[in-house]
C-alpha positions as CSV (number, residue, x, y, z in Angstrom):
1,M,-2.0,1.8,-30.1
2,P,-3.8,3.1,-26.5
3,K,-1.6,4.5,-23.5
4,V,-1.6,4.2,-20.4
5,F,-0.2,7.0,-17.9
6,H,-0.1,7.2,-14.2
7,L,0.2,9.2,-12.0
8,L,1.2,9.0,-8.6
9,P,0.8,11.7,-5.9
10,E,3.4,14.4,-5.3
11,G,5.6,12.9,-2.9
12,E,5.8,9.1,-3.9
13,S,8.7,8.7,-6.3
14,F,8.9,6.2,-8.6
15,S,11.4,4.8,-7.1
16,E,12.3,1.4,-4.6
17,F,13.8,2.7,-1.8
18,H,12.4,5.8,-2.2
19,G,9.0,5.4,-2.8
20,G,6.1,4.0,-0.9
21,A,3.2,1.1,-1.8
22,I,2.1,3.4,-4.9
23,S,5.2,3.3,-6.5
24,R,5.6,-0.6,-6.4
25,W,1.8,-1.3,-7.2
26,V,2.9,0.9,-10.2
27,A,6.3,-1.0,-11.2
28,N,4.3,-4.4,-10.3
29,V,1.6,-3.9,-12.4
30,L,3.7,-2.4,-15.6
31,R,6.2,-5.0,-16.1
32,G,5.3,-6.7,-19.1
33,D,3.7,-3.8,-20.5
34,A,5.5,-1.9,-23.4
35,E,3.0,1.3,-23.1
36,G,2.4,2.8,-19.6
37,V,4.6,4.9,-18.6
38,V,4.6,6.4,-14.3
39,A,4.2,10.6,-14.1
40,C,5.4,11.2,-11.0
41,P,7.7,14.0,-9.2
42,G,10.7,11.9,-9.3
43,A,12.8,8.7,-9.9
44,D,15.7,6.9,-10.8
45,A,16.6,3.4,-12.8
46,S,15.2,0.9,-9.5
47,W,12.4,-0.7,-11.5
48,G,14.8,-0.8,-14.2
49,L,11.4,0.5,-16.5
50,P,13.4,2.5,-19.8
51,P,14.0,6.5,-19.6
52,E,11.4,7.3,-22.3
53,R,8.8,5.3,-20.6
54,V,9.4,8.2,-17.1
55,M,7.7,11.5,-17.3
56,V,8.7,13.3,-14.2
57,L,6.9,16.3,-13.5
58,R,9.3,18.8,-12.3
59,W,7.6,21.0,-10.8
60,L,5.3,19.0,-8.4
61,P,7.4,19.1,-5.7
62,L,6.8,22.9,-5.7
63,Y,3.2,23.0,-5.7
64,Q,3.7,20.3,-3.3
65,R,5.5,22.8,-0.8
66,L,2.4,25.9,-1.9
67,V,-0.1,23.1,-1.6
68,H,1.2,22.2,2.0
69,A,1.8,26.1,3.2
70,V,-1.4,27.4,2.0
71,R,-3.2,24.4,1.8
72,H,-6.9,25.7,3.2
73,R,-6.5,29.3,1.9
74,M,-5.9,27.8,-1.9
75,P,-9.5,28.0,-3.3
76,W,-10.8,25.5,-6.1
77,V,-10.7,28.5,-8.4
78,V,-6.6,29.1,-7.7
79,R,-5.7,25.0,-7.2
80,G,-7.6,24.2,-10.1
81,P,-6.1,26.0,-12.9
82,L,-2.1,25.3,-11.4
83,L,-2.6,21.9,-11.6
84,R,-3.2,21.7,-14.9
85,L,0.1,24.5,-15.3
86,V,2.4,21.5,-13.6
87,F,0.8,19.0,-15.4
88,R,1.4,20.2,-18.8
89,P,3.3,18.2,-20.3
90,L,0.5,15.1,-18.8
91,L,-1.8,17.0,-21.0
92,T,0.0,17.3,-24.1
93,A,1.2,14.2,-24.4
94,A,-1.9,12.0,-23.5
95,R,-3.7,11.2,-27.3
96,K,-7.6,10.0,-28.0
97,G,-8.1,7.0,-26.4
98,D,-5.5,7.4,-23.6
99,V,-6.4,6.9,-19.7
100,V,-5.3,9.2,-17.2
101,W,-5.5,7.1,-13.7
102,V,-4.4,8.9,-11.4
103,H,-3.4,7.1,-7.8
104,N,-4.9,8.8,-5.0
105,R,-5.5,12.2,-5.6
106,P,-9.3,13.4,-6.6
107,E,-7.3,16.4,-7.0
108,F,-5.5,15.5,-9.6
109,A,-8.2,13.6,-11.1
110,A,-11.0,16.4,-10.8
111,A,-8.2,19.1,-12.7
112,L,-7.6,16.8,-15.7
113,C,-11.1,14.5,-16.3
114,G,-12.4,18.0,-18.1
115,P,-9.3,18.8,-20.8
116,L,-8.8,15.1,-21.4
117,R,-12.1,14.1,-22.0
118,K,-11.9,17.2,-24.8
119,A,-9.0,15.5,-26.5
120,G,-10.3,12.0,-25.6
121,A,-8.7,10.8,-23.6
122,Q,-10.1,8.9,-20.0
123,V,-9.5,9.5,-16.3
124,V,-9.6,7.0,-13.5
125,L,-9.2,7.4,-10.0
126,H,-6.8,4.9,-8.1
127,M,-7.6,5.3,-4.4
128,H,-5.8,3.3,-1.8
129,N,-7.0,5.0,0.9
130,V,-9.7,7.2,2.6
131,H,-8.4,10.4,0.9
132,L,-11.9,10.8,-0.7
133,L,-13.9,12.2,2.6
134,T,-12.0,14.3,3.4
135,A,-11.4,16.6,-0.4
136,H,-13.0,19.5,-0.9
137,A,-16.7,19.4,-2.1
138,E,-15.6,21.6,-4.9
139,I,-13.9,18.9,-6.0
140,L,-16.4,16.5,-5.2
141,H,-18.3,18.7,-7.9
142,A,-15.7,18.5,-10.2
143,L,-14.7,15.2,-10.5
144,N,-16.1,13.5,-13.6
145,V,-13.9,9.9,-14.4
146,A,-14.2,6.8,-16.1
147,R,-13.8,4.9,-13.2
148,I,-12.8,4.8,-9.3
149,V,-11.3,2.2,-8.7
150,Y,-10.3,1.1,-4.5
151,V,-7.9,-1.0,-3.3
152,S,-10.9,-2.8,-1.2
153,R,-14.0,-3.5,-0.5
154,Y,-14.6,-1.9,2.8
155,L,-12.7,1.3,1.4
156,E,-15.2,1.5,-1.6
157,N,-18.3,1.3,1.1
158,A,-16.9,4.0,3.1
159,S,-15.9,6.6,0.5
160,R,-19.2,5.9,-1.6
161,P,-21.2,8.7,0.9
162,A,-18.7,10.9,-0.3
163,L,-19.5,11.1,-4.2
164,V,-21.9,14.0,-5.7
165,R,-22.5,11.8,-8.0
166,Q,-22.6,8.3,-9.7
167,V,-19.6,6.8,-10.4
168,P,-18.6,3.3,-11.7
169,S,-16.6,1.9,-9.5
170,E,-14.4,-1.4,-9.2
171,V,-12.1,-3.0,-6.6
172,L,-8.7,-4.5,-7.5
173,Y,-6.9,-6.0,-5.0
174,N,-3.0,-5.0,-4.3
175,G,-0.6,-8.1,-5.0
176,A,2.9,-9.3,-3.9
177,D,5.7,-10.6,-5.9
178,A,6.5,-14.2,-5.9
179,R,10.0,-13.6,-7.0
180,L,10.6,-11.8,-4.4
181,F,9.2,-13.5,-1.1
182,R,9.2,-16.5,-1.5
183,P,8.4,-19.5,1.2
184,K,11.1,-20.9,2.5
185,Q,12.1,-24.4,4.6
186,R,11.7,-23.5,8.3
187,G,12.6,-26.9,9.7
188,D,11.9,-27.5,13.5
189,A,11.6,-25.0,15.2
190,T,11.6,-26.1,18.6
191,G,14.1,-24.5,21.3
192,R,14.3,-21.8,19.2
193,P,11.7,-18.3,20.1
194,M,9.0,-17.8,17.3
195,R,10.1,-15.1,15.3
196,V,7.5,-12.2,14.7
197,L,8.0,-9.6,12.4
198,F,6.7,-6.2,11.5
199,A,7.3,-4.7,8.2
200,G,5.8,-1.4,7.2
201,R,5.8,2.5,8.8
202,V,6.5,2.7,11.7
203,V,3.8,4.7,12.8
204,R,1.6,5.2,15.2
205,E,-1.6,3.9,12.9
206,K,0.0,0.9,12.3
207,G,0.6,-0.5,16.1
208,A,3.9,-1.5,16.6
209,H,4.0,-0.6,20.1
210,L,1.2,-3.0,20.5
211,L,3.4,-5.7,19.5
212,A,6.0,-3.9,21.2
213,E,3.8,-4.3,24.3
214,A,2.1,-8.3,23.8
215,L,6.1,-9.4,23.3
216,R,6.9,-8.1,26.3
217,R,3.8,-9.8,28.7
218,L,5.0,-12.6,26.5
219,Q,8.6,-12.4,27.9
220,Q,7.8,-12.3,30.8
221,A,5.4,-15.8,30.9
222,N,8.6,-17.1,30.0
223,I,6.7,-17.8,26.2
224,A,10.1,-18.2,23.6
225,I,9.0,-15.3,21.6
226,E,10.9,-12.7,19.2
227,G,10.2,-9.7,17.6
228,V,11.7,-7.6,15.0
229,V,10.5,-4.2,13.5
230,V,11.5,-3.3,10.1
231,G,11.0,-0.1,8.5
232,G,10.5,4.1,9.4
233,V,8.4,7.1,9.5
234,A,8.1,7.0,5.3
235,F,10.1,5.9,3.1
236,G,13.5,5.1,2.5
237,G,16.1,7.6,4.2
238,S,13.0,9.2,7.0
239,K,14.3,10.2,10.0
240,P,13.1,9.4,13.5
241,D,9.7,10.8,14.9
242,R,9.3,11.4,19.0
243,Y,7.0,8.1,18.1
244,V,9.9,5.8,16.5
245,E,12.5,7.1,19.1
246,E,9.6,6.3,22.2
247,L,9.5,2.5,20.5
248,V,12.9,1.7,20.7
249,L,14.1,3.2,24.2
250,N,10.4,1.6,25.7
251,A,11.2,-1.5,24.3
252,P,11.7,-5.0,25.8
253,T,14.9,-7.0,24.9
254,N,13.2,-9.2,22.8
255,L,12.1,-7.1,20.1
256,T,14.3,-5.4,17.8
257,F,14.6,-2.6,15.5
258,H,16.0,-2.8,11.8
259,P,16.1,0.0,9.5
260,Y,14.2,0.7,5.8
261,C,14.9,-2.2,3.3
262,A,13.0,-2.9,0.4
263,G,14.0,-5.2,-2.9
264,A,15.7,-8.4,-1.4
265,E,16.2,-7.4,1.8
266,L,13.0,-6.8,3.2
267,A,12.5,-10.3,0.8
268,K,15.6,-12.3,3.5
269,L,13.4,-10.2,6.6
270,F,10.6,-12.1,6.1
271,A,12.8,-15.7,5.5
272,E,13.6,-15.4,9.1
273,A,10.7,-15.2,10.6
274,D,8.6,-17.4,11.6
275,V,5.0,-14.7,12.0
276,F,3.8,-11.2,10.6
277,C,2.0,-9.4,12.6
278,L,0.1,-6.1,11.9
279,P,-1.5,-4.8,14.5
280,S,-3.0,-1.5,12.9
281,V,-5.1,0.4,15.3
282,W,-6.3,2.6,11.9
283,H,-8.9,1.4,9.5
284,D,-6.3,0.3,7.3
285,P,-7.3,0.0,3.7
286,F,-5.3,-3.2,2.5
287,P,-1.5,-2.8,3.3
288,L,1.0,-4.5,1.0
289,A,3.0,-5.8,4.1
290,P,1.0,-8.8,4.8
291,L,0.3,-10.3,0.8
292,E,3.6,-10.3,0.5
293,A,4.0,-12.6,4.1
294,M,1.4,-15.3,3.0
295,A,3.7,-15.3,-0.1
296,A,6.4,-16.1,1.9
297,G,4.3,-18.9,3.6
298,L,4.1,-16.4,7.1
299,P,1.3,-17.4,9.1
300,V,-0.5,-14.0,9.2
301,V,-1.5,-12.2,13.0
302,A,-3.9,-8.9,12.0
303,S,-6.7,-6.1,13.3
304,R,-10.2,-7.0,12.6
305,S,-9.7,-3.4,10.8
306,G,-10.8,-1.4,7.6
307,G,-9.0,-4.2,5.1
308,I,-6.8,-6.6,5.8
309,P,-10.1,-9.2,6.5
310,E,-10.9,-9.4,2.7
311,A,-7.1,-10.8,2.7
312,L,-7.1,-13.3,5.1
313,F,-10.3,-14.5,3.4
314,D,-9.5,-17.5,2.4
315,G,-7.3,-18.7,5.6
316,G,-4.2,-18.1,6.4
317,G,-4.3,-15.9,9.6
318,I,-5.9,-15.0,12.6
319,L,-7.6,-12.0,12.9
320,V,-7.4,-9.7,16.9
321,E,-9.7,-6.7,17.9
322,R,-8.1,-3.4,16.9
323,N,-6.4,-1.5,20.0
324,S,-5.7,-4.3,22.1
325,V,-2.8,-5.9,23.2
326,E,-4.7,-8.7,25.1
327,S,-6.3,-9.8,22.2
328,L,-3.1,-9.8,20.0
329,T,-1.4,-10.8,23.5
330,A,-3.6,-14.2,23.3
331,A,-2.9,-14.5,19.4
332,L,1.1,-14.5,19.7
333,R,0.8,-16.9,22.6
334,E,-1.1,-19.6,21.0
335,L,0.8,-19.6,17.9
336,A,4.2,-19.8,19.9
337,L,3.6,-22.8,21.7
338,N,1.5,-24.6,18.9
339,P,3.7,-25.4,15.7
340,S,1.3,-26.8,14.4
341,L,-1.2,-24.1,14.0
342,R,1.6,-22.0,12.3
343,C,2.5,-25.0,10.0
344,T,-2.1,-25.5,9.3
345,L,-1.9,-21.2,9.0
346,S,1.4,-21.7,6.0
347,E,0.3,-23.7,4.0
348,Q,-3.8,-21.4,4.0
349,A,-1.3,-18.5,3.6
350,L,0.5,-19.4,1.0
351,R,-2.5,-20.9,-0.9
352,S,-4.5,-18.5,-0.1
353,F,-1.7,-15.8,-1.9
354,E,-1.3,-18.5,-4.8
355,R,-5.0,-17.8,-5.7
356,H,-5.5,-14.9,-4.7
357,F,-3.4,-12.1,-4.8
358,R,-0.3,-12.8,-7.3
359,W,0.9,-9.6,-9.4
360,E,-0.5,-12.1,-12.6
361,H,-4.0,-11.8,-11.5
362,V,-3.8,-8.0,-10.6
363,Q,-2.0,-7.5,-13.8
364,Q,-5.5,-9.2,-15.5
365,N,-7.8,-7.3,-13.5
366,Y,-6.0,-4.1,-14.3
367,R,-6.5,-5.1,-17.5
368,A,-10.1,-6.0,-17.2
369,I,-10.5,-3.1,-16.4
370,L,-8.8,-0.8,-18.9
371,G,-11.2,-3.4,-21.7
372,R,-14.3,-2.4,-19.7
373,V,-12.9,2.1,-19.6
374,A,-12.8,1.5,-23.5
375,D,-16.3,-0.4,-24.2
376,A,-17.9,2.4,-22.5
């Protein structure tokens, strides 16, 4: 039976704690799949995939360090063959009819598509971010893949002008784990502050500083509200940078911080919250955290940017203007003073999640894409 090899980026371990959103995507999509293999720079046992289905590419971390040191001085005529050496175990394992599903690295797909086509295998490039827009022209010319999959319609439209040849494309939305993120009976919130949760990478692009300022203004207006920021600069174990240090130093007293966590510990924080907030100041392609909030029955307050509106197309939240403290403050104030609105949005969020964003839906659409690749 043909296999699908999921190739992770050079900095992404296949780990629930030390990996990121792509690791989580692969682990959830491969749940119940008896054939899928993960190729990655490192892994642990936290996702529960049998060791024989995890291929650790031991030279990939070295490649990462080398490329980061000389990235703009390494021509594709050198970089392409180097990648094929790094991926030799994958190239050796792939057979006719197999698919190598490359996550978020156009250069990986460009290096692999030639030899894999000769072997009768196919390459699918799954874009979670805007890296096609910054890829070197030589990489784009070498990119001859069977499909490009995008996490949102926004990302598909934004990336298309970068391509130098017509490639069939698909949109495959992310999902959330209904086993972990479940709605809780929150009861009557009267008499206690509304709790707002931010969960994700604590970097300027995600806008935690905007939430901090909105909470400060609402506190000064005597609105009963408190916030929790959960996460780190990167994945588990990352150290605070200057942005995080200044955020903590200048935070209002109604905002607390929780270190990066995952799994049941993260789900517990969602269950304790009343509202989820993601005030991204960049065009976030399609983040996972709002979907996890919807699975937990939380109203979502998020920026009208990138692919975020596609997550809320069926209700469940309030979209605010990007990089606007005023717009964010007004939305949070409205929810804090109107519990019935929170209840309505909570019901919408959960209903939308059940209809569109369960991992079972993602798995079904993923298999359909594989079927179309095989039939092409």
